[in-house]
C-alpha positions as CSV (number, residue, x, y, z in Angstrom):
1,X,-19.6,-20.9,1.4
2,X,-15.9,-20.1,0.9
3,X,-13.6,-21.2,3.5
4,X,-13.3,-17.4,5.6
5,X,-9.6,-17.4,5.9
6,X,-9.5,-14.0,7.2
7,X,-12.0,-14.1,10.3
8,X,-10.4,-17.3,10.8
9,X,-6.5,-15.4,10.7
10,X,-7.9,-12.7,13.3
11,X,-10.2,-15.2,15.6
12,X,-7.2,-17.4,16.2
13,X,-5.3,-15.3,18.4
14,X,-8.5,-14.2,20.2
15,X,-9.7,-17.5,21.0
16,X,-5.5,-18.2,21.9
17,X,-5.9,-15.2,23.8
18,X,-8.6,-16.9,25.8
19,X,-7.0,-20.5,26.7
20,X,-3.9,-18.7,27.9
21,X,-5.5,-16.4,30.3
22,X,-7.4,-20.0,32.0
23,X,-4.6,-22.0,32.0
24,X,-4.0,-22.2,35.5
25,X,-1.5,-20.1,37.5
26,X,0.8,-23.3,38.2
27,X,1.2,-23.5,34.6
28,X,2.8,-20.3,33.9
29,X,5.3,-22.2,31.5
30,X,2.7,-24.5,29.6
31,X,0.6,-20.7,29.2
32,X,3.8,-19.4,27.3
33,X,4.3,-22.5,25.4
34,X,0.5,-22.2,24.5
35,X,0.9,-18.5,23.3
36,X,4.2,-19.2,21.3
37,X,2.3,-22.2,20.1
38,X,-0.8,-20.2,18.7
39,X,1.4,-17.1,17.5
40,X,3.1,-19.4,14.8
41,X,-0.1,-21.3,13.7
42,X,-1.0,-17.4,13.2
43,X,1.8,-17.0,11.5
44,X,0.7,-20.3,8.8
45,X,-2.4,-18.0,8.1
46,X,-0.7,-15.0,7.1
47,X,0.8,-16.7,4.9
48,X,-2.0,-18.5,3.4
49,X,-3.6,-15.4,3.0
50,X,0.2,-14.2,1.6
51,X,0.1,-17.0,-0.6
52,X,-3.6,-17.0,-1.9
53,X,-3.3,-13.3,-2.6
54,X,-3.0,-12.3,-6.1
55,X,-1.5,-8.7,-6.7
56,X,-3.0,-8.4,-10.3
57,X,-6.7,-9.5,-9.6
58,X,-9.4,-7.6,-7.8
59,X,-8.2,-4.6,-5.5
60,X,-9.8,-6.4,-2.5
61,X,-9.3,-9.8,-2.7
62,X,-10.5,-12.9,0.8
63,X,-13.9,-10.9,0.9
64,X,-16.6,-12.1,3.7
65,X,-19.8,-10.0,4.0
66,X,-22.7,-11.0,6.6
67,X,-24.9,-8.9,7.7
68,X,-24.4,-7.4,11.6
69,X,-26.6,-4.6,12.5
70,X,-29.1,-4.6,9.8
71,X,-30.7,-1.3,11.1
72,X,-27.8,0.8,11.1
73,X,-26.4,-0.8,7.8
74,X,-23.6,-1.9,10.0
75,X,-22.3,-5.4,8.1
76,X,-19.4,-7.7,8.8
77,X,-16.8,-7.2,5.8
78,X,-13.4,-7.7,5.3
79,X,-11.1,-8.0,2.8
80,X,-7.9,-7.6,1.7
81,X,-5.7,-5.8,-0.4
82,X,-1.7,-5.5,-0.9
83,X,-1.2,-2.8,1.3
84,X,-3.2,-5.0,4.4
85,X,-1.8,-8.6,3.3
86,X,1.6,-6.7,3.8
87,X,1.1,-5.9,7.4
88,X,-1.0,-8.9,8.2
89,X,2.1,-10.3,7.0
90,X,4.1,-8.0,9.1
91,X,2.2,-7.9,11.9
92,X,2.1,-12.4,12.2
93,X,6.1,-12.1,11.6
94,X,6.5,-10.1,14.7
95,X,4.7,-11.8,17.5
96,X,6.0,-15.0,17.8
97,X,9.3,-12.9,18.1
98,X,7.9,-10.3,20.7
99,X,6.5,-13.5,22.7
100,X,10.0,-15.4,22.7
101,X,11.7,-11.9,23.5
102,X,9.2,-10.9,26.8
103,X,9.7,-15.1,27.4
104,X,10.6,-13.7,31.1
105,X,9.7,-10.2,31.5
106,X,6.0,-11.5,33.5
107,X,7.9,-13.7,36.0
108,X,7.7,-13.7,39.7
109,X,9.3,-10.4,40.6
110,X,12.1,-12.1,42.7
111,X,13.1,-15.8,43.3
112,X,10.8,-16.9,46.6
113,X,8.5,-13.7,46.4
114,X,4.8,-14.2,46.4
115,X,4.3,-10.9,44.6
116,X,3.5,-12.8,41.0
117,X,3.0,-11.2,37.9
118,X,0.5,-12.8,36.1
119,X,2.6,-14.2,33.7
120,X,-1.0,-15.6,31.6
121,X,-2.6,-11.9,31.6
122,X,0.7,-10.8,30.0
123,X,0.7,-13.0,27.2
124,X,-2.8,-13.6,26.3
125,X,-2.8,-9.5,26.4
126,X,0.1,-9.5,23.7
127,X,-2.3,-12.2,21.4
128,X,-5.6,-9.8,22.1
129,X,-3.9,-6.7,20.8
130,X,-3.0,-9.5,17.4
131,X,-6.0,-10.0,16.7
132,X,-7.4,-6.9,16.6
133,X,-4.9,-5.3,15.0
134,X,-5.0,-7.7,12.2
135,X,-9.1,-7.4,11.9
136,X,-8.7,-3.7,11.4
137,X,-6.4,-4.3,8.6
138,X,-9.1,-6.5,7.3
139,X,-12.1,-4.1,7.6
140,X,-14.2,-2.6,5.3
141,X,-16.6,-1.5,7.2
142,X,-16.0,2.0,8.5
143,X,-17.7,0.7,11.9
144,X,-16.2,-2.6,12.3
145,X,-12.7,-1.1,11.7
146,X,-13.7,1.5,15.0
147,X,-14.6,-1.0,16.8
148,X,-11.4,-2.8,17.1
149,X,-9.3,0.7,16.0
150,X,-10.3,1.8,19.6
151,X,-10.6,-1.6,21.6
152,X,-6.9,-2.5,20.9
153,X,-6.6,0.7,23.3
154,X,-7.3,-1.6,26.7
155,X,-4.7,-4.2,26.7
156,X,-2.1,-2.1,25.8
157,X,-3.4,-0.3,28.6
158,X,-2.8,-3.0,31.2
159,X,0.5,-4.7,29.1
160,X,2.2,-0.8,29.4
161,X,0.5,0.0,33.2
162,X,1.0,-3.3,34.6
163,X,4.0,-5.2,32.9
164,X,6.3,-2.2,33.1
165,X,10.1,-2.3,32.3
166,X,11.9,-3.5,36.1
167,X,15.1,-1.3,35.2
168,X,14.2,2.1,36.3
169,X,16.6,4.4,38.0
170,X,14.6,5.4,41.1
171,X,13.4,2.2,42.3
172,X,10.3,-0.1,42.0
173,X,7.9,2.5,43.5
174,X,9.0,5.5,41.3
175,X,8.8,3.0,38.7
176,X,5.1,2.3,39.0
177,X,4.2,6.0,39.5
178,X,5.8,6.4,36.0
179,X,4.1,3.5,34.4
180,X,0.9,4.9,35.5
181,X,1.7,8.0,33.9
182,X,2.7,6.2,30.6
183,X,-0.2,4.1,30.4
184,X,-3.1,6.8,31.6
185,X,-1.6,9.0,28.8
186,X,-1.4,6.4,26.1
187,X,-5.0,6.0,26.7
188,X,-6.0,9.7,26.6
189,X,-4.5,10.7,23.7
190,X,-5.7,7.4,22.0
191,X,-9.3,7.7,23.2
192,X,-9.6,11.7,22.6
193,X,-8.3,11.0,19.0
194,X,-10.9,8.1,18.7
195,X,-13.6,10.1,20.5
196,X,-13.0,12.5,17.7
197,X,-12.9,9.7,14.5
198,X,-16.2,8.4,15.9
199,X,-17.9,11.8,15.3
200,X,-16.6,11.6,12.2
201,X,-18.0,7.8,11.1
202,X,-21.6,9.4,12.4
203,X,-20.9,11.7,10.2
204,X,-20.4,9.8,7.3
205,X,-23.3,7.2,8.4
206,X,-25.2,10.5,7.9
207,X,-24.0,11.3,4.4
208,X,-23.7,7.7,2.9
209,X,-26.7,5.9,4.5
210,X,-24.0,2.9,5.3
211,X,-21.2,1.9,6.3
212,X,-19.3,0.1,3.6
213,X,-15.7,1.1,2.0
214,X,-16.0,-0.6,-1.2
215,X,-19.3,0.9,-1.2
216,X,-19.5,4.4,-0.5
217,X,-15.9,4.7,-2.3
218,X,-17.4,3.4,-5.7
219,X,-20.7,5.9,-5.2
220,X,-17.6,8.7,-4.7
221,X,-16.2,7.7,-7.9
222,X,-19.2,7.5,-10.4
223,X,-20.8,10.7,-9.0
224,X,-24.1,9.0,-6.9
225,X,-22.5,10.5,-3.5
226,X,-22.0,13.7,-3.7
227,X,-20.1,15.5,-0.7
228,X,-20.2,19.1,-0.2
229,X,-16.8,20.2,0.3
230,X,-16.9,21.9,3.5
231,X,-18.4,18.1,4.6
232,X,-15.8,16.7,3.1
233,X,-13.1,18.7,4.6
234,X,-14.6,18.1,8.8
235,X,-15.1,14.5,8.2
236,X,-11.5,14.4,6.9
237,X,-9.8,15.7,9.9
238,X,-12.2,13.5,12.2
239,X,-10.8,10.7,11.1
240,X,-7.2,12.3,9.8
241,X,-6.7,13.4,13.8
242,X,-7.6,9.7,15.1
243,X,-4.8,8.4,12.6
244,X,-2.1,11.0,13.2
245,X,-2.8,10.6,17.3
246,X,-2.0,6.6,16.7
247,X,0.7,6.9,14.0
248,X,1.8,9.4,15.6
249,X,2.2,12.8,13.7
250,X,3.6,15.8,15.5
251,X,2.5,17.8,17.2
252,X,0.6,14.5,18.9
253,X,3.0,12.1,19.8
254,X,4.2,13.1,22.5
255,X,2.4,9.6,24.3
256,X,4.9,7.5,22.8
257,X,8.1,8.2,24.2
258,X,6.2,7.8,28.1
259,X,4.9,4.6,26.3
260,X,7.8,2.7,25.2
261,X,10.5,4.1,27.8
262,X,8.3,2.4,30.7
263,X,7.0,-0.5,28.8
264,X,9.3,-3.8,28.7
265,X,10.9,-4.1,25.1
266,X,8.6,-6.9,23.7
267,X,5.7,-4.3,24.7
268,X,7.5,-1.4,23.2
269,X,7.9,-3.2,19.9
270,X,4.3,-3.8,20.0
271,X,3.3,-0.4,20.2
272,X,5.3,1.3,17.6
273,X,6.2,-2.0,15.0
274,X,2.5,-3.5,14.7
275,X,-0.4,-1.0,16.3
276,X,1.5,2.6,15.5
277,X,1.0,0.8,11.7
278,X,-2.7,0.6,11.9
279,X,-2.4,4.7,11.9
280,X,-0.7,5.3,9.0
281,X,-2.5,2.5,7.2
282,X,-5.8,3.6,7.8
283,X,-4.1,7.0,6.2
284,X,-4.2,4.9,3.0
285,X,-7.2,3.1,3.4
286,X,-9.8,5.5,4.6
287,X,-8.7,9.4,4.7
288,X,-7.7,8.8,0.9
289,X,-10.1,6.6,-0.8
290,X,-13.0,8.1,1.4
291,X,-11.6,11.5,1.3
292,X,-9.5,12.3,-2.2
293,X,-10.6,15.8,-2.6
294,X,-10.3,16.8,1.4
295,X,-6.6,14.5,1.4
296,X,-5.2,16.8,-1.5
297,X,-6.7,20.1,0.3
298,X,-4.5,19.4,3.2
299,X,-1.8,17.7,1.3
300,X,0.5,20.9,2.1
301,X,0.0,21.2,6.2
302,X,0.3,17.4,6.2
303,X,3.2,18.1,4.8
304,X,5.6,20.6,7.1
305,X,3.6,18.5,9.6
306,X,5.6,15.3,8.5
307,X,8.9,17.0,8.6
308,X,9.0,18.3,11.7
309,X,8.1,15.2,12.8
310,X,11.2,13.8,11.1
311,X,13.5,16.5,11.7
312,X,11.9,17.1,15.4
313,X,12.1,13.3,16.6
314,X,15.6,13.2,14.7
315,X,16.8,16.2,17.1
316,X,15.6,14.6,20.6
317,X,16.6,11.8,20.1
318,X,20.4,12.8,19.7
319,X,19.8,14.5,23.2
320,X,18.1,11.6,25.2
321,X,20.2,9.9,28.1
322,X,17.6,6.8,28.3
323,X,18.0,4.1,25.6
324,X,14.1,3.4,25.3
325,X,13.5,7.0,24.8
326,X,16.2,7.3,21.9
327,X,14.4,4.6,20.3
328,X,11.0,6.2,20.9
329,X,11.9,9.9,19.1
330,X,13.1,7.8,16.5
331,X,10.6,6.5,15.4
332,X,8.5,9.6,15.9
333,X,11.3,10.7,13.0
334,X,10.4,7.7,10.6
335,X,7.0,8.2,11.0
336,X,6.8,11.4,9.6
337,X,8.9,9.6,6.4
338,X,5.7,7.7,6.4
339,X,3.6,10.2,6.5
340,X,5.3,12.6,3.8
341,X,5.0,9.7,1.0
342,X,1.8,8.9,1.5
343,X,0.9,12.6,1.3
344,X,3.8,13.2,-1.5
345,X,0.5,11.7,-3.9
346,X,3.3,9.9,-6.3
347,X,3.8,6.4,-6.7
348,X,7.2,6.3,-5.2
349,X,6.3,8.2,-1.7
350,X,2.8,5.8,-1.4
351,X,4.9,2.6,-2.4
352,X,8.2,3.6,-0.2
353,X,5.6,4.5,2.4
354,X,4.2,1.0,3.0
355,X,7.4,-0.7,2.3
356,X,8.1,2.0,4.9
357,X,5.6,0.7,7.1
358,X,7.0,-3.0,6.8
359,X,10.8,-2.3,6.8
360,X,10.6,0.1,10.4
361,X,8.6,-2.5,11.9
362,X,11.5,-5.2,11.2
363,X,13.8,-2.7,12.0
364,X,12.9,-1.9,15.2
365,X,11.9,-5.0,16.4
366,X,15.8,-5.6,16.2
367,X,17.4,-2.7,17.8
368,X,14.5,-2.3,20.6
369,X,15.0,-5.9,21.1
370,X,18.5,-6.2,21.6
371,X,18.5,-3.0,23.8
372,X,15.7,-4.8,26.2
373,X,18.4,-8.1,26.7
374,X,21.6,-5.1,27.3
375,X,19.4,-3.1,29.3
376,X,17.7,-6.6,31.6
377,X,21.6,-7.7,31.6
378,X,22.6,-4.0,33.3
379,X,19.5,-3.4,35.4
380,X,19.5,0.3,33.5
381,X,18.5,2.4,30.4
382,X,20.9,5.4,30.7
383,X,23.3,5.4,28.2
384,X,25.6,6.7,30.6
385,X,25.6,3.2,32.7
386,X,27.3,1.0,29.2
387,X,30.7,0.8,27.9
388,X,32.9,-1.2,26.5
389,X,30.1,-3.9,26.4
390,X,31.1,-4.8,22.9
391,X,34.6,-6.4,24.1
392,X,32.7,-8.6,27.0
393,X,29.5,-9.4,24.5
394,X,30.5,-8.9,21.2
395,X,27.4,-11.3,19.3
396,X,25.3,-8.8,21.1
397,X,27.0,-5.3,20.2
398,X,27.4,-6.9,16.4
399,X,23.3,-6.9,16.6
400,X,23.3,-3.9,18.1
401,X,25.2,-2.1,15.8
402,X,23.1,-3.9,12.9
403,X,20.0,-2.5,14.2
404,X,21.0,1.3,14.5
405,X,22.3,0.8,11.3
406,X,19.2,-0.4,9.7
407,X,17.7,2.2,11.8
408,X,20.0,5.0,9.6
409,X,18.8,3.5,6.5
410,X,22.1,2.6,5.6
411,X,22.4,1.1,1.6
412,X,22.1,-2.9,1.6
413,X,19.8,-2.8,5.1
414,X,15.7,-2.5,4.0
415,X,14.9,1.0,5.3
416,X,17.5,2.6,3.1
417,X,15.1,1.5,-0.1
418,X,11.8,2.6,1.7
419,X,13.6,5.8,2.6
420,X,15.1,6.2,-0.9
421,X,11.3,6.1,-2.9
422,X,9.9,8.1,-0.1
423,X,12.3,11.2,-0.8
424,X,12.4,10.4,-4.8
425,X,7.9,10.1,-4.5
426,X,8.2,14.0,-2.6
427,X,11.0,15.4,-3.9
428,X,9.5,15.5,-7.6
429,X,6.2,17.1,-6.6
430,X,7.4,19.0,-3.1
431,X,11.0,19.7,-3.9
432,X,11.6,22.2,-1.2
433,X,10.3,19.1,1.7
434,X,12.2,16.8,-0.4
435,X,15.1,18.9,0.8
436,X,14.3,18.9,4.1
437,X,13.6,16.1,5.0
438,X,16.9,14.6,4.2
439,X,18.0,16.7,7.0
440,X,16.6,13.4,9.0
441,X,19.0,11.0,7.7
442,X,22.5,13.3,8.3
443,X,20.3,13.3,12.1
444,X,19.7,9.4,12.1
445,X,23.3,9.2,11.6
446,X,24.1,11.2,14.9
447,X,22.3,9.5,17.0
448,X,23.3,6.2,15.9
449,X,26.2,6.3,16.0
450,X,26.8,8.1,19.1
451,X,24.3,5.5,21.0
452,X,26.6,2.6,20.1
453,X,29.8,4.5,20.7
454,X,28.7,5.4,23.5
455,X,27.6,1.4,24.8
456,X,29.7,-0.7,23.4
457,X,33.2,0.9,23.0
458,X,35.7,2.6,24.8
459,X,36.7,0.9,28.2
460,X,34.6,-1.9,29.7
461,X,32.4,0.0,32.6
462,X,32.9,-3.3,35.7
463,X,29.2,-2.7,36.0
464,X,29.4,-4.6,32.5
465,X,32.5,-7.0,32.8
466,X,30.9,-9.9,33.5
467,X,27.8,-9.1,30.8
468,X,27.2,-12.2,29.1
469,X,26.7,-12.7,25.3
470,X,23.2,-13.3,23.6
471,X,21.6,-16.4,24.5
472,X,20.2,-19.6,22.8
473,X,16.3,-18.2,22.8
474,X,18.0,-14.2,22.2
475,X,20.0,-15.4,19.2
476,X,17.0,-17.1,17.9
477,X,15.1,-14.0,18.1
478,X,17.2,-12.3,16.2
479,X,19.1,-13.7,14.0
480,X,15.6,-14.1,11.3
481,X,15.0,-10.5,12.0
482,X,18.9,-9.6,11.3
483,X,18.6,-11.9,8.5
484,X,15.4,-10.4,7.2
485,X,16.3,-6.8,7.3
486,X,19.7,-7.9,4.5
487,X,16.9,-9.9,2.5
488,X,14.5,-7.2,2.1
489,X,17.7,-4.6,1.6
490,X,19.0,-6.2,-1.4
491,X,15.7,-7.6,-2.7
492,X,12.4,-6.0,-2.1
493,X,10.8,-6.9,-4.6
494,X,8.8,-9.4,-3.1
495,X,7.4,-6.4,-1.1
496,X,6.8,-4.3,-3.5
497,X,5.5,-6.3,-6.1
498,X,2.1,-7.3,-3.4
499,X,1.9,-3.2,-2.9
500,X,2.4,-1.0,-6.1
501,X,-1.2,-2.6,-7.4
502,X,-2.7,-1.0,-4.0
503,X,-0.8,1.6,-4.6
504,X,-2.2,2.5,-8.3
505,X,-5.7,2.4,-7.4
506,X,-5.0,4.7,-4.0
507,X,-3.6,7.1,-6.7
508,X,-6.4,6.6,-9.4
509,X,-8.6,7.5,-6.0
510,X,-7.3,11.0,-5.5
511,X,-7.0,11.4,-9.1
512,X,-3.3,11.9,-9.2
513,X,-0.7,11.3,-11.8
514,X,3.1,11.0,-11.2
515,X,4.4,14.3,-12.0
516,X,6.6,14.3,-15.8
517,X,10.4,14.7,-14.7
518,X,11.3,18.4,-16.8
519,X,13.9,17.2,-19.4
520,X,15.7,20.3,-21.2
521,X,14.9,19.9,-24.9
522,X,17.6,19.5,-27.1
523,X,19.0,22.0,-29.1
């Protein structure tokens, strides 16, 4: 039997989470180092998966298949295509930076205080989320995917509710109440989506007789499994609803600003740069592959919702007073672009959407982590409490500007390529949708540059006069991500070469080809 690389890649952070949680209370520094080493080892395994994956080979590679619950047709089936490989690499890359950025986020609340924040639990929960996200990208059994799609809500609930942001304008008591509200809202929204999806999963089993993604898709392709039109549409809606909550897509997005605003900056990055990608990934893997006709049937409505997300999220970001909530609403706008690219049903749109998932993860990590460093220095999340930071902390201000410029998709930085592909891919089939969506670019420039101007330029406020610049640990977090933003902005080919074959196969699943450009005949 070949080495179960995919299982080990997902299992290592899970085992690391247990080991980190078991470290004695007095050894919290040892727990931090253990979590960091486990995340680096997981990154090494993810790189191995990346190296061993052959973009020109079979659709699903490094496959594993074992009987699990035989009476119900449930198998432990894993396999990765190019899209999954790219997102596993993104996840494994970001977790070490998240751990480093949150190095002191679960330390004692105050020096000499008996009120300890359980440091070991904080880092163990991060590793647990990593394990569940990775196996969600790997699972090719629908039931197996569903289990971890839902299970990741548990550690995230405790990360939001138990380890929230200390910088709160109304004091610790109000902050604790707000954290609890954000955590419960996050859980209820995602549980509601998950329960609807569970009904659809059961319905799929009744129709298909098993949960294997590859077997069901093959049966659909060769005509041996013929779903009634109404059945396919209802099943599609059950799956899509859960993924739209996770994504998040308007109008199911309202949990995200609360969750990101009340979380620590590293946990906010974990939510929007890592976990939320499971929703958009699953739209590609499950919705389009299992329910191709229903996907095409729902496309007009989904594209409208995606455009609303783009414009609505950007408009709300413009009016925000809170730095973290501004970044949250910007992410809602960006997820609108991703969903629009997926359902444009063009190779450029889907390639751009997949590339956008990767690039958004990196750019949001840069902007949110630097915002976290900034907020921790000032003790406030309010934009109005800052001013003139670039004069006292120029490196912090400079990296914050790069993160902001990436967020508005400046040419030369990674998100530009993906956003351009999404817009081109959408315009070729749905020109009106593509034109309206471009307004999101204008609004992104507005909220990003206004944020930078109000926090970093102008007179130096008295409260930021002694603000220190980025420390060595913080530079170690930020510098590699900034370098990656520039590298992928100039040379995105390493990612597109991996994802494009998977996109072509997805286009084949929905029986779509790219529209031919209309060229006026020469006279």
